[in-house]
N, C-alpha and C positions, 0 to 999 in steps of 0.2 A: 600062292599071294591072298590069293582073293580069299583063300581061308584063314589066311597071318590076320588078315586087314577083319574080317567077320568075328576071328574070337579076339583080338584086341579089343574090339569095337563094345563086346560084350562086357569083358574085364571093366573097359573106364562106364560102361552102364549101369555094372553090378556098385561099383566103386560109387557114383551119381546116386545110387538107391540109398547106399549105407551113410551117402554124407547126408540125404534128404532124410533119412531115419531117426541119425544124430543128432540133425535140429529142431525135429520133432516133439512139441511141449509131450513129452510126459505124464505131466501132473494131471490129475482129474479131480475133481466136486465133490461128485456121492461114491460113484461105484469108478473102477478102472478099464471098465467099456468105454467111457468117453472117450477116451484116445482112441478109437477105433476111427470116431466119426470122423470126417471130415475138418479141415479148420476153417472151415464158411460157416460149418454149420455150427459148432463150437463157438465160436463167438456169437452167432445170434443167440444163442442158450444164452451164455449167460451173461449177453449183456440186457436181454430177455428179465433174468433172476434180478442184476442190478437197481431197472428199471422197476422192479415188483418191492425190492428190500427200499427207496426209495418211497413209494408209497406206505409203506410200514410204518416207515420213518413220520409220515404227514400223517398218519393216525394216532401213532403212538405220540405224537404232538401236542393231539387234542386235549389227551385224556392228562400232560403233560401240565397242559396252562390249568386245566384249574382247580389240578392240583394246588401249586403255584399259585393263585387265587387266594388259595382258605391259605397258605400261608402269610399270605403277604395281609391278610384280614386280621390276623390275630389281633386280641386286645390286652392289654393290663390294667385293673384295675389299681385309679389311683386316687388317696383324700390330699387335700387340699383344702388350706386353714389360712380363713381370711384372717392378715394379722391383726386387722382394725374388729371387727365383729366376731370375730373366733365361732363363725361360723363354718360347719363342716360341707365341703365339695367336694362330691362322688363323680371324675371323669371318666372314660376309659379312650386310655390312648393308644396309640400304635406300638407293638414294638417292634416292629419296623422301622428303620429311619429310610425314607422313599427314594432316596436319590442312590442310600447302597442298595435297598431292593434291584433300581434299576440294575446299577452294574454286578451283583452277585448273583441275583436272582437270576433273572431275565437276560441277561446275555450269557451269566456262564450255562444257565440251560437249553440256549436255544443253539447257543457252541457245542453244544457235550456229543452231538454226533462227530463232528472234527476234531474237539479233544479224546473221546474214545478210543477212538480210528488211530489217530498218532498214540498216542497210548499201549496199544494194544502192539502197532509194528516196533516201537522199543520194544515193549518186552520181550517179543522174539526173534528181537535180535540183540538182547542182551548176550552179554558175551565177546560178540564181535566188537573188533579195532575201530568200523567204519557203522555210522546209522545210516540207513534209510533212506531213500528219498521222501519214500509216499507220505507220511507225516508233513513233514515239514510244507511238501509239496502243496498240500491237500487245504493244508492250513494257509498259504498265502495265496492260494488258490481261491480260500475263501473269502480272504478279505476282499481282493479284488473283486468276487462277484458281490458282496453286503455293497461296497461301497459305488457301484458302476448301478447293475438289471436291478439294484432292491430297492436305489434313489428314483431309476426311471422309472421304475413304477408306483414311487409312492407319489413318486410326483406330478401323474395324473390321474390316480384316485379322487381329492375331492372335483365335487360337481362343480359344474363350470362357469367361473366368472369367483366359486369360492377359496379366500385366500386364507391358509396358517401358516405361523409365522412359530418361530421357537419364541418365549414367553422367557429365559432363564437362559442369557445367552452366554452368562456367568458361567454357569457350570457345563455349555456346551462346550463353550474356547475348554475348560478345563481338560472332558475327556478328549478334544480334535489335540490337546499336546499331550496326554501321553498315548492314543493312538498314533500321532505322527513318529512320537518319539520313541515307539513301540519297536517299528523297522528301522531307524536311522539305529537302534539300538542293535540290533539283530545284524545292521550291514556290519557297523565296527567292529562285531567278534568274529564274524565272518571275516572280513578279510582287513581288519587292519591291526588288531593287539594278537590275534592269531592266529592266521591265513589259513584257511580248511581245516581248523583244529578249532573244538568245544573242549576247555578247561569245567571240573567239577566248579568253581566258584564264577568261571559266568554263566554257567548256566540255574545256579541259587541265588544268585542276584537276581538274574533272569526273571522268577521267579516273585523273589522277597518285594522286586518295583511293583507287581499287582494290590497287591498291600498298600505302599503309597499312592497307588492312583487313590485305589480306595481311601484313602486317608484326607488326599486333597478335594477330594468331590464332598465329600464330607465336609470340609472344614468349609469346601465355598456353598455349599447349599445353608449352612451355619452363619456364613460370614465374617470369619475369623478373621479380628484384623491379621494385618501382616501377610496374612496368607493366600487370600482370598481377593479376586478380582472387584471392585467397588461399581456392579455390574446392576443400578437395581432390575428385578424381577417388574414387568412387563404384567398388567390385568387379565383373570380370562372368565370369561361370559360364567354364568354363574350356571349354565347350563353347558358345560364341558361337554354330558356326553347325554346327548337326547334321551325326556326321557322312557322315550316308546323303544329304546335299545336299550333301559335297564334289565333285565331279566330276571335280577333279585328281589324286584315288589310281590310278584306275584308266586313266588319260588315256593310256597310250602303247597300251594294248590297243585301246581304244576309238576311238582318232583315225581310220581309216579309215573308219569307220562315223559321221562327224560331220554328224548325225542332229539337227535340229531342237529336238529333246527334250534331245539335250544341251547344245546354243545356251542354250537358258533357265534348265538346271543351274546351267551357266557363271557366268552373272549373277551367281551367288552371289557368287565370289571378287571381283566391284568394292568389290563395299562392305565386305570385309573388309581396309581400309585403312586399320587400327591395328597397332603393330603393337607389342609384347609388351618389356621390359625384365625383367632381375631382380629391377629396383626397384621396378619399378611396374607391375603384372600386369593395369590397364586394360582393356590393348588387348593384343592378339592379332590373329597375321596366319593366315590359312590357309595355311598351306606348298604348293608346288606339284608334288609329287609322297606323301612320306611323311609323315601329321600325325605322325609319332609326332620326326621331326628336325628339326625347323623352321630349324634352323642350318649344316643340311647346303647345299652350297653346289649350284645345279641349274646342271646342261651342260644346254643345250639339244640338243646335237647329240648326247647319250645317247638323250634321251625319243625323238627325230625319228632316231634312225639308220637303220628302216628304213625311211624316208616321205622324199623329197626333196622342195624346195621345189617345184618343178616338178610334183609327184602330192600332191602337198598344196591346188597351185591347181587341181590338174584334178578332181579332188573337188569343190573347191567346184561349178565348173558342174555335177559331176553331182549334185549335194545341191539345188541351185538348181531343176530341173526336176522333182526323183524327188516322190512322195508316199511318206510314211513312215504305219507304223500304219492306211493307209487299208482294211483287207479286209474285206467287206462281213461277213464270219461271225465275222468279230471284237467288232462292234457291236452292241450291241442294240438302238441307236435310229436305223433306216433315218433316219428327218429328221436326227437327230444326224450319222448318216455324209452325208447328202446335203449336209450346207452346212461339212460337211469340207473335201470336193469342193469342191463354189465357190470356199472361199475360198482353196485352194489355185493352185487355175486362176488364179483373179483375183491372189493375191500373186504368183504363179511369175515374171512380168513382171519384177517388183522386185528378185525374186530374184537373177533371172539375172544384170539389168544391174550388178547390186552384188556381183557374180560375181569380174568384172574388177576387183576392191579387191586389193590383195594378201595373202600370208596375214597375219595378226598375227606367228607364227615369224621374221618377216623384222624384223631392228635392231628388236629388241624390241619389235615393234608400235608403232611410231611412222611407217615408212613406213602401214600400215593405217590409224591415227587419223587424217592428215592427208590422207590419200586419200576416208576416209568423211564431212569436213568443208568438203571437194569438191562433193563430192556433194550431201549436205547446203542448200551451197547455189547447186546448179545446179535444188533443188527449190525453195529457200526463191524463186529467180528467178521462175519458173512461179509461183506461187503469190501472189506480187506481180502480175505480169500476170490472172492473173484474177481476183485482186480488185478490181481498174481496172473489169475487165471488166461484174462484177457492180454493184457502184457507179453505173456510166455509164448500164447497161444500163434497171437498178431504180430511179434517182434515190437509195439508202440514202447518206445522206452516210459517209464513207469510214472516219471514225472509228469510228462501229457497229460497221462490219463490223470493224476493227480489232479492238480491244478484246472483241469475243464470238467469233466462227468463226474468224478468224485467231489470236485468242490463244487458245483452244479447243484448234484443231488444233496449231500450233507447239508448245502447251507438254505434249505430248503422252511423248517420250523426259523429261519431268521427273515425271508422272505412274507412266509404266514404270518408273526409277530408285525413287523414295519408297515404290511399294507394295510390290519386292521386296526390297526394305530391313529391309519392316518386316516380312514376312512371314517372314526366312531370318534375321534379324539376332535374337539375343534384347536387343539394346537398343536405343534409338527415337534413338539416335547419327546416324549415316546420312540415316536416313527424313525427319526433320526439319531435320540440317543442310541437307540438300540443298533445301528450300524455302527455307530464310534466304539462302542463299549466291546460288542463283540468284534474288531479288531483289535482292540487292545487285547484280550482276555486268547484271543487265539495264539497270537507269540509268545504275554507275560503266562499262562497257564499253560497252554497248549502244544505248544516247543518246550516253553521252561521246564512245566516236568519231566516230559521223555528223556528230558537231557541231559535233567537230573539225576533221573533211576543209571541210565547208559554209564554217567557220568563216575558216578561213585563206584557201581561195579567197579568200572573199571581203574579205578584209581586202587580200590582195595586189591582186585585181581589179579593186576596186569602190573600197575602205578606208571601208568599208560594214558594219556586224555584221548577224547573221542572226536576220530576224523569223520568230517562230516563230505557224504557220499554227492558227487557232483554239484560239489560248493561255488564250480563258479556260475554255472543256470543259474543256482538259487538265487544269486547274487545278484544277478542280471536282474531276473525279475522281478525281484527289492527296488532298485533303481530304475527299473520301467513303470512300478506302482506304485512309485516317492511322486517323477513325474504326470503321471496322469491322477494322480489323487489333486496335486495341487490343481489341476486344469477342473474339475470336477468342484472341486471347497471353493474355488471363485466363480464357479458360476452359481451357486447357492448365495454367496458375499451380493453378487450382482444382481441377481433377482430380490433378494431381500431387501436392497437399494434402490431397485425399478418398482417392483411392485409389489414393497413391503410384508413381502412372506416366500420362505422356501417352498413350499409346494402350494401346488393349485395356481392359480392366478387366470389370466387369459385362457381360454382353451389351445389357439394354436402356436402358442409360447409354450406352453405346458407339453403338449407333441413334438417342437424341438425341442427342447431343452432333455424327453426322455432319451428322444434321439440322439442326441449325443453324452450321454451319458453311455447307450450301448454302445456308442463308437467307440468309446475311451477301454469298454471291456476289450471288444474284437482286437482294436490294438496291442490292449496287454497282452490275451492269450496268440496272438500271432507272433508277436516279438518274442515272447518267453517261450512258444514251440519251434520255433525254428533257431532258438541261440542251444535249446537243449540237444536239437536234432543234429548240430553242428553245421547249418546254412550261414549261422552269421556267426 
């Protein structure tokens, strides 16, 4: 009898072990030997790798910003003939309309990690009747991160007592409208028109709405009749970005010592993307060299006459492995010095890799711009693989990982962009516009394009629409996001009415606002997590 019980116990034990082995994650990242490691250790390794990828995104973001600076500063020669005197005047107008640049280059570029991640997720799932939830979950989570934590950071960035307000409320209202409508539209196609199913025409119209956003914002910027909101722009001070922050004034002399500190300062010009007209001094642009001659033509061959493209590119590799200002005797805090050394060592491989990006001085920065996006796509692919492994090993719902860890990590460029704009501009336009525009881009491009790829393939191959995995959880997150976002925007409007500006102001109230925005984000994350986990 005892032996029978022992045998039965042994059999049951073997079956339990078999079930455990069957449930164990057999996927691996580099080598198959990873599956022999404990789940806890594997989870730790994959999270460390994921964090290191986010550091890489931060590193490539700096180079991406510099390339975008050169793209936006591109000018064309225009000859104007005076109808009375017949005299010809040569001007150098900006190629880009800078409201459009805000929505396209700035918002699209800072949202590209999420967009590329969602597109990669769609391509690898192509041919399946169900779309994965990794891309949409990341993009909706990114929208929440943009709206709440980034606003929370920006509101406390200005100096104590300093107020920064939106000068062009008309453009901001247009951008805000399209941002809100994007998430309303997403809920409609998920729950109203064709519940849990996305058709080819719905995804196509989602993408086309991005063009409507660009057109409407351009019309508002130009004050087209019957389309634009009749709101006047408020005046901006002449020192929009303080003179000491302008890195271009002595660029020719400082180019050979292209240090990390210079790169950080140059990011200020990224947000100087509004031009100044004689009839409208609302917008002004930091010139590339002499601040007193904003109409002077910029000849890059003069600026870089002593440095060839090859030497500039070579200097990028030197700077990638060189530690600047790391002398121990210059540091008053040895702990801080050690931290800086370790950080430089940690980031050095990324900097060395990204040094292969061509210099921004080539082709007005377009080649560097495109190459930076390619590197971002590569990191996004690795992030996608790591997210799958973390979900596989831990059993955590991929959707929870998407709108928490992935959304926060891939939204880091948005945080950097808005923070620098809030620090260095005298208004809140670009800091807040980057948030609202990025949220619009997340839906119209980040979700629209991947769904368009999948629905087009399914329509041609199977004649079937695309079914959405965990559509109920996604729809619930949209409702929570919409509700909390109303609370966020209401506080911004209240701050405008009470303090006279959206950012800064009395220090105590700025920190209270910051805490309130973070509370809204925690509410979104908590409720969305409980929903996808089946608790609510």
